[in-house]
C-alpha positions in Angstrom: 5.5 2.1 6.0 2.4 0.2 7.0 1.6 -3.2 5.4 -1.8 -3.0 3.7 -4.2 -6.0 3.7 -7.6 -6.8 2.2 -9.3 -10.1 2.8 -12.2 -10.4 0.4 -14.5 -13.5 1.1 -16.6 -14.9 -1.7 -19.1 -16.5 0.6 -19.4 -18.3 4.0 -18.1 -17.4 7.4 -20.1 -16.5 10.5 -23.1 -15.0 8.8 -25.6 -17.9 8.9 -23.8 -20.1 11.6 -20.5 -19.8 13.3 -19.1 -23.0 11.9 -15.3 -23.6 12.2 -14.3 -19.9 12.2 -11.4 -20.8 9.9 -11.4 -17.6 7.9 -12.2 -15.5 10.9 -9.1 -17.0 12.7 -7.1 -16.2 9.6 -8.1 -12.6 9.6 -7.5 -12.3 13.3 -4.0 -13.8 12.9 -2.9 -10.9 10.7 -2.8 -8.7 13.8 0.1 -9.3 16.1 -1.7 -8.3 19.3 -3.1 -10.3 22.2 -6.5 -8.7 21.8 -7.0 -6.9 18.5 -9.9 -4.4 18.0 -12.3 -5.3 15.3 -15.3 -3.3 14.1 -18.2 -4.9 12.2 -20.1 -2.8 9.6 -23.4 -4.5 8.7 -24.8 -1.6 6.6 -25.6 -3.9 3.6 -28.0 -6.0 5.7 -29.7 -2.9 7.2 -27.8 -3.3 10.4 -29.4 -6.7 11.0 -29.4 -7.6 14.7 -28.9 -11.4 14.3 -25.9 -10.7 12.0 -24.4 -8.5 14.6 -25.0 -11.1 17.3 -23.2 -13.8 15.2 -20.3 -11.4 14.7 -19.9 -10.8 18.5 -20.1 -14.5 19.2 -17.5 -15.3 16.5 -14.8 -12.7 17.3 -15.3 -12.7 21.0 -14.5 -16.4 20.9 -11.2 -15.4 19.1 -10.3 -13.1 21.9 -10.9 -9.8 20.1 -12.3 -6.5 21.3 -15.5 -6.3 19.3 -17.7 -3.4 18.3 -20.0 -2.5 15.4 -21.0 0.6 13.5 -24.7 1.4 12.9 -26.2 3.7 10.3 -29.9 3.1 10.9 -29.8 4.3 14.5 -27.7 7.0 16.0 -24.2 6.9 14.4 -20.9 7.4 16.1 -18.0 9.7 15.2 -16.9 7.7 12.1 -13.3 8.8 11.9 -12.6 8.3 15.6 -14.3 4.9 15.4 -12.7 3.5 12.3 -9.2 4.8 12.8 -9.0 3.3 16.3 -9.5 -0.3 15.0 -7.0 -3.1 14.0 -9.5 -4.8 11.7 -12.6 -3.7 9.8 -15.1 -6.4 8.8 -17.9 -5.5 6.3 -20.9 -7.8 6.2 -22.9 -9.0 3.1 -26.2 -7.8 1.7 -27.2 -5.1 -0.7 -24.0 -3.5 -2.0 -25.6 -0.6 -3.9 -27.6 0.5 -0.9 -24.6 0.1 1.4 -22.3 2.2 -0.8 -25.0 4.9 -1.1 -25.2 5.2 2.7 -21.5 5.2 3.1 -21.1 8.0 0.5 -23.7 10.1 2.3 -21.7 9.8 5.5 -18.3 10.1 3.8 -17.2 6.7 5.2 -15.7 5.9 1.8 -12.9 8.4 2.4 -12.3 7.3 6.0 -12.0 3.7 5.0 -9.3 4.7 2.4 -7.4 6.5 5.1 -7.7 3.4 7.4 -6.4 1.1 4.7 -3.3 3.3 4.0 -2.6 3.3 7.8 -2.5 -0.5 7.8 -5.8 -1.3 9.3 -6.9 -4.6 7.9 -9.9 -4.4 5.6 -12.1 -7.5 5.3 -15.6 -8.7 4.5 -17.9 -11.1 2.7 -19.9 -10.7 -0.5 -20.8 -7.0 -0.5 -18.0 -6.7 2.0 -15.6 -8.4 -0.5 -16.3 -6.5 -3.7 -16.6 -3.0 -2.1 -12.8 -2.6 -2.0 -12.4 -2.9 -5.8 -13.0 -0.4 -8.6 -16.2 -2.2 -9.5 -18.1 -5.3 -8.5 -20.7 -7.7 -9.8 -23.8 -7.4 -7.5 -27.2 -8.9 -7.1 -28.5 -5.8 -5.4 -31.2 -5.7 -8.1 -33.9 -8.3 -7.7 -34.1 -9.4 -11.3 -30.6 -9.2 -12.6 -26.9 -9.0 -11.9 -25.2 -5.7 -12.5 -21.7 -4.1 -12.4 -21.5 -1.2 -10.0 -18.8 1.3 -9.0 -17.2 0.5 -5.7 -14.6 2.2 -3.5 -11.6 1.8 -5.8 -9.1 1.0 -3.0 -7.7 -1.8 -5.2 -7.8 -2.1 -9.0 -10.1 -4.5 -10.8 -13.6 -5.9 -11.0 -14.6 -8.6 -8.5 -17.4 -11.2 -8.4 -18.2 -13.1 -5.2 -20.2 -16.4 -4.9 -18.8 -17.4 -8.2 -19.5 -21.1 -7.8 -22.4 -20.8 -5.4 -24.9 -19.0 -7.6 -25.6 -20.4 -11.1 -26.1 -17.1 -12.8 -22.6 -15.7 -11.9 -20.4 -17.6 -14.3 -22.6 -16.9 -17.4 -22.9 -13.3 -16.5 -19.1 -12.8 -16.1 -18.5 -14.7 -19.4 -21.1 -12.4 -21.2 -19.7 -9.1 -20.0 -16.1 -10.2 -20.9 -17.2 -11.6 -24.3 -19.1 -8.4 -25.1 -16.0 -6.3 -24.0 -17.9 -4.5 -21.3 -15.0 -5.4 -19.1 -11.5 -6.8 -19.9 -11.3 -9.2 -16.9 -12.9 -10.2 -13.6 -11.6 -11.5 -10.3 -13.9 -14.4 -9.3 -14.0 -15.6 -5.7 -15.7 -18.9 -4.9 -17.7 -19.6 -1.7 -15.7 -20.7 1.3 -12.7 -19.0 -0.2 -11.1 -15.5 0.2 -8.7 -13.4 -1.8 -6.0 -11.9 0.4 -4.5 -8.8 -1.3 -1.3 -7.6 0.3 0.1 -4.1 -0.5 -2.2 -3.7 -3.5 -0.6 -6.2 -5.9 0.2 -9.5 -4.1 -2.8 -11.8 -4.5 -3.3 -15.1 -2.7 -6.3 -17.4 -2.5 -7.2 -18.7 1.0 -9.3 -21.8 0.9 -11.4 -22.5 4.0 -13.9 -25.0 2.5 -13.7 -27.9 0.0 -10.7 -27.0 -2.2 -12.2 -23.6 -3.2 -10.3 -21.1 -5.3 -10.0 -17.5 -6.6 -9.3 -16.9 -10.2 -9.0 -14.1 -12.8 -10.9 -14.6 -16.0 -10.0 -12.7 -19.2 -10.1 -13.2 -22.9 -7.1 -14.0 -25.1 -7.1 -14.9 -28.8 -10.9 -15.0 -28.7 -10.9 -17.6 -25.9 -11.6 -17.4 -22.2 -8.4 -17.5 -20.1 -8.5 -18.6 -16.4 -5.6 -17.7 -14.1 -5.8 -19.2 -10.6 -4.1 -17.4 -7.8 -1.6 -19.2 -5.6 -3.8 -21.2 -3.2 -3.4 -21.8 0.5 -5.3 -24.0 2.9 -6.8 -22.2 5.8 -6.1 -24.3 8.9 
């Protein structure tokens, strides 16, 4: 039976600059191959060219066979493309628009098949929350919202938890008002590694960053921090 992995990054990585490539090295290390195949899906950024270039620079440096998947030019055979990979990496941007495009192309179903086959699912921001039942998104210009996501793993996730000042108050508000019971919050320069659906670990690749689950107990907010590991 295939081991299933999701690496959901709260913020950071190769998007703006290559940096140390710590989290990228971590994702690559999950595949025991000399030259793993990784596909970048930059739908949330509108298939941004600079974003794709940084992806190629980052993962080529890590000795990967790199490719990407476009939806705003001619699109490849999705099932053939996705199911031939070792790693899928989903970029950040507008989550709502990304999911709408994926749904139209039925990519959501193909990604679920890939996950069950043991292909590693990873991504940042939009590419972090998309794997959950629901996610907290800034896809709307004037407010944060909860949107339905792929539902590959249970729960509601919020990226950029410590990076954007409106995130924590919003999460507290929706828990206090009982819109949701709990929320998995991922700080910037940190990733949540989910193994086989239920094993959660926090991977810090910044300045002691963490992942936590926030809920309400006895009319008080409860914070549970996941086991934290330093990304070398």
